[in-house]
N, C-alpha and C positions, 0 to 999 in steps of 0.2 A: 835573665838570660838576654844576650845581647845577638844581634843579626847586624853581619853589612854585607848583603850579597853583592854591593858594587864592589867593595874590597876583596873578594873572594873571587869574583867574577875575572876582575882584574890582574892577578897574582896567578891565576890559571890560563890566561890568555898568554901573556909574557912567556909561561916554562911552557905555552905547545910553538912559540916562534922558533924553537930551536928543531921540531919535530917535522919541517918538511918533506911533503914528498915531490917526485919529479910529474908534476901534472901534465905535461907536456907528453911523456910518455903514455900517460893513462889516455888522453885523447887523441893521441898518434894511433894507440891499441884499438879504443874503440870505432874510430873508422876507417881503420881495416878490416874488421871484425864483420863477418855477414851477420847482417842484424835479423832476430829470431822477427816474428809481424807481430810479438806483443811489445815489441821496444816502442812501437808508437805512442805509447802511454807514456814513453820516458822522454820522448821528443821536447826540442825547443819551441818554444815560442819567441820569437825576436821582437814583437813590438806590441804596444795594447789592440786593442780588437775593437774596432768603432763600431758602434749599435747596429744592428741591421735583424733582420726578420730570417725566422728559420721556417722549413719546410715541413708542411704537414702532411704526413707519410699517412697515418690513418686514424679513423677515429674522429671526436668533438671534443674540447673540453666541460669538463662538467661547471654546468652551471652556477654551483658554488665555491667554485676555486679560481679566486684572482689574486695578484698580487706577485711575488716575484722570491725566488731561489737564489740565494747567495752560496758561493759556495770557493774555498778557497783552496791550495794546495800548489807546490813548487813544480814551476814552466819554464824556467833557465838553468839549465844545468852548466851549458858550456860556453865559454869565451874565448876567441882569441888564441886558440890551439890548446888551451888548458879547460881541465872539467872540474867539478866537485865529487867528492869521493865515495860519498853518498846520498841516497834517494832523497833523507831530508836537510839535503842543502840547499836544494834550488829556490832559487827566489819566488816570492808570491805572487800569486796571482790571483785577484778575486774575481769571479765572474758574476754576472747578474743575468739569469734566467728569468724574463717576466712574462707573467700571462697576464689577458686584458681581453676582453672584447671576442675570445675564442680563439686568439691569435697569440704565440709567443715570438719572442725576439730573445737577442743575445747580445751582452758586451761583456769586455772583460779590461781590465788595468791593472799594472803590477803594482804592489806598495811601494808609494816612495822611500827608503828605508836609508838609513845612513851604510850598511853593507851594498846596497845596490850602488850608489851614487859612487861610494869609493872604489867597485871595480867596474863599474861605468867610465873612469876615469883610469883607472888604470890598463883598462883592455882584456884586461885577464881576471880570473879566480885567483883570490890572493887572500881572503877573508879568513879565518877558522869555523868550525860550527862541529854540529853534532859528530859527524865521520869523517871532515874535512879539515886537515891541519893550515896552520897560518903559513904563509909563502910571502917571499919578497916583495915587499911593498904594503904588505899588512900594516892597517892603520887600528890601532884598539886601544883607545882610550876607557871604555865600558862595556858591560854587555850588549848592549844595544847596537852596537856599531859590528856585530856578529850576528845581529836580526834577524833572520829571512822573514819574519810575518809570513808564516806558510802553510797553518795549521788549521786552521778554524774561524770564522767570521759569524759575529753574534752580532743583534740591534741591541740598544740600550741607548734610552736616553734620545731616540731620534737621531741615533748617526749609529754608522757598524762600528765595530772593534774588530780588528785582525788581528789575531793571536799566534802566538810560538811558546815553546817552552820555556824560554828561562829568563824573557826581559821583558818589556813594557807593552802594554795592546797599544796597536797603531788606530786612530779614529780616522774612518772612511768617510767619506759622504756618500750618502744612499743613493741618490739620483744620479751622480757624476763619475761616484768612485775613486774622486780623487782622494788622493790621500791628504788629512792636515795633522798629522805628526801623531808623534808619541803623546800618550795619557799619562798625566801625572795626578793622581785621584787625589794627591796631598805633597805639599812643598817634602817634607821630611822620607815621602818613600818613591821619590823619583828614580825611576831604575829597579824598583823593587819588581822580582819577576811573578807572574800572573799565567797562571796554568792556562794551556791550552783546550781545555775541558771546564767552562765555567756550565754551575746546576741553576736551573729555573722556579723559583716556586711557582706555584699557581698565582700566585698574587702579583708577580712579574720581579721578585727580588732577588737576588743575583750571589749567590757563595763561589768563591773561589778560593783556592792555594797557591802560597809562594813557596819554594822551597831554596834552602841552605842545607844540604847533609841533611843531620838527624832534627834540624829548625826547622819548623815551618809558621808561616804568615798565613792566618786565614782573613781572606776579606769576606767584607759585606756588605752590597751595595744594595740604594734602595732600586725600584724599576726605571728611576729615571737614569741610574746610572753614576749617581752621587754615594761617595763614600758615607756608608753608616757607621761603619765599626772595622776598626782591626786589629787583631791579637796576633800575639806568640804563640807557639804551643812546641810540644818537643816529641818529636817522633821515635818509637820504637829501635828503628832503625834509620841509616841515610842510604833511602833505597830508591831504583829508578821511579819516578811516578809519573805517565802521562796525563791518566785522567783517576780521579776518584766517585765518589756517587753520593747519596742522600736518602733518605727518606721524609717524611714531614717534619720530623722531630729529630733527628741526628745528623750529624756528617758521619760516611762510612771513607775512611783511607786504610787501603790495601797498601801493604809495606811488603812488597815482593824482593826474596834476596839477592835481586840484581844489585849490588852494592856502590855507593860514590866512597873510594877508597883512598882517592887521590887527588890533588887538584891537578889537572892537566888538560890540553884540548890536542887534537879533538874530543869530546866531552866522552865518548865511548871507550876511550883512551885509558880514563880513570876508572871504569867498573871491572867489580868483582863477579862473579857465579859463586854464590854460597847455600849449596841447596842444603847441606846441613843444618842452616840455620831453619828452615822452614819458612812460611809465610804469616805474616802478623797483621789482625786487623782491627785499627784501632775507629772505636766507635765514640763518637762525640755529642753530647747534647747541645743544640744550637741556643738554648736557652740559657747554658753556662757551660763553656770551654774547658773550664776547669773539672766536671763530672765525662770520665771518662773510663772506659774498659778495654780488653784487649783479648782477643780471642786467636788461638791456633790454627794452623790448615799445614798441611804439606806443600813444599814447596813448588811455588806456581809462577809462571812468567806472565805478562798481560800488558795489551795496550790499551784495550777499551772496557768499559762497564755500562751495563744497562742500571736504568732506574731503580731505587729501591722501595720495598713499603715493607709495612707492620702487620703484624695480627693484632686480635685485641690480645693477646696475652703478654705481647710487649716481642713474641721472634721476629726478626730482622729476615727479610730475604731481599738479595738481589742477585741480579745476573751478570755475566760477563763470556770474554773469548780468551781461551788461557791453551798456554802452550808449556814446556815440561820446561822449555829451558830459553834464554837471549837468542837464538840462534839468528833469526832475522833481523833483531836490529844492531847484531854485532857482526854479523857476517852478511846475510842475503843481501840485506838493501844495497851495500855497497857494491855485490854484485850487477844487481840490475842494471846499475847508471852504465856498466861496458856492454850490454847487452848478454849479461851470462844469469842464468839460474841454476844455479846449485840444488840438490836435493835439499830438502829442508822440512818442518814440522808443520802441520795446518794445526791452527788454532780449531781448540774443541768449545761448545756451547755448553757451561755450566751454571747451575744455579747453586749459589750460596746459603745459607740459611744458618742464623746465630740465635743460638736458645738462650733467654735470660740466667737459665744456670749454668752456662757458660759454654757450653758445647757449641760444636760449629759441625756442619757437614754439609758433602758437596753431591751434588747429582747430578748425572751427564744426562744429557738429550741425544747423547749418541751420533750428532754430526757436527761436521765443520763448519765454520761461521766468523764473521768479524762484522765490524759497525754494528752492533746492537742497539736498536731505537725500541721503545715503549707507548704503542698507543696507552691514553689511559694514567699516564707521567708515573707520580707515588703512589696512585688509587690500585690496591693491588687485590688478588694474585691478578696479572695481564700478562698478555703474549709479549714476546720478543721480535721484533721484526729485524730481519739479517741478511748479508750477501753469503755465496757458499759455491757448492757444485767446483770446486777446483780441480783441475785435470792436471794429471802427469804431462810435466814441461812444462808450464805454464804459468807463474806466480801468481796471476789475478782471477777473478770469482767471474762466476760465469751465469749463475741464479742469482732471483730474490726468493727469499723466503718468509714464513711466521709461522713460528713455534710455539705451540698452546700449551704452556705448562701444564694445565689443568688436565687438558686430555691425552697428554702427548702425543701428540697430531702435526704433520706439518700441512702446511699450504706453501707450494714452491712454483715459482713460475721462472722455465729456462731459457735465457736470451738464445741459447743456440751458440756454437763456437766460435762464429767470428765478432761475438761482441764480448767485452768488458766490460765488466757491470760494478759504478761505482756505490757509495752510500748512495741509500734513499731516507729522506726524511718524512715523518709524520704529518701531513696537513689536514688537519679534522678527519673526514671518512676516507681520505686519499693515501697514497704514497706517491713524492715525486722525486724525480732523481735521474741519474744521465748512466749513460753509456758510452764506451768509445766503438765503434761499429770498424772493425778490421779491413774486413772487404771492401767498405766506403769510404776509408779513411775520412770520418767525419764522427764529430760527436754528437750523440741524441738525446734527446730527453722524453722522459714517460709518465705518465701516470697511472695508477692502477689502483683497482680497491684494496682499503687496509684490511678489509674484515677478510680478504680471500686473493691473494695476490695468484693465484693459481689459475685463475680467469682470467689474467694477460693485458695488456695494458689496454686502456680506456682511450686513449691518444696517445701520438707518437709524433716525436716533431725530428729532423736533421737539420744541424748548421751546416753551412759551407766551410768549415774547418773544423779538423780534428786537436781536442787541447790536451793534453798530458793530463795522465789521470790524477785527480784531486781529492783532497784527504777527507774534509768535512766541511758541512753548510747549513745553513738555516732556512727557515719556508718565513715567509713576512706577508703575512694577508694585505691587502688592499685595504 
């Protein structure tokens, strides 16, 4: 089996050059439209955010909570009368919320990608992406020329890695947030895709996937971020994959029926929804990647999965937030950039169980949810931390919840309608995350007890700026 991701993407990018749409019309329509209040979540940040203190609103930081919450997300969508066509295509902005001595501060810096440099020089949006076509002036020599580095950020080996779907990780200095450049883990793997959701074992070892149609490259890195091993595998289908999961012993790759059927850009234009094919779950032994089995499920679409665990009898469990179709990815996320929110599906929190005899079962929590996180990691059963509380006419979450799968019980904190709730991460006994206060037009930082989010924040802080909705982040203890 062979895989040449660089050739694949170069061919697709060139094919996409002829699919350009009038970006000027899109930007003009956006400016003319009456913007809903929630559109602040897709506003533009024009420059890096210098370090500044946050204002304490109430409470005090727990004595055992010191470190930095790093977050990443798109933060520049418009240039020179042009705009991206999709939420996922804005320039990545890494934020650092530092907690120490009872105080909190904020700094943020754009990832210095080739894409950002090309568009800064052009003064326009020209590079293709997930849902944005190439435009006049596009420069495409490799996939990393389209890499927005805007999806996730993790710590590895004394540096941060800013991550995207289909290109290299970008190394970031954790103190200054300065970009050190794309990471090449081995010379012959330069530019190989490195998904935005690596999985980390208790030892610190990192696993990840790189996709090229039905081919996948399995990355295994040491806790120091050095390549230990890489191996090619074959997938059941050429599925879109934003996330995968694992247990202590197995990798779990969920192949949904949103399939890559042709090489074209924007990337989403080459995808097709084939629900009749169902969803196939590939389970791989970490100790021997050739030891595999496949489970069958109904057609599901997902972005995010929780951590997996195994029972003594070998049954595997993992949770995730699942839709019935890729409507949000294919249509809704494009409308959001224009300040529109068409009616769409809401993801449901579900638990998938895979028995040793080949049976697969789905269990619904009965709640809408996104951005699952799990205290306890791969030691299960364990609860699921998530956002939710979606309201009619607004695309973003309002609540932070904890779902107990064993008790079938929720603990939920409602931040009220003026708040947009972003992903929260687990930091020991605490949940730490951000909201966008629409009334105050400011980003806020909150700390809640992981055991009972319904108790509300033990400490809250407010910035003097409103940063756009970020996607994912990591807590790094001091």
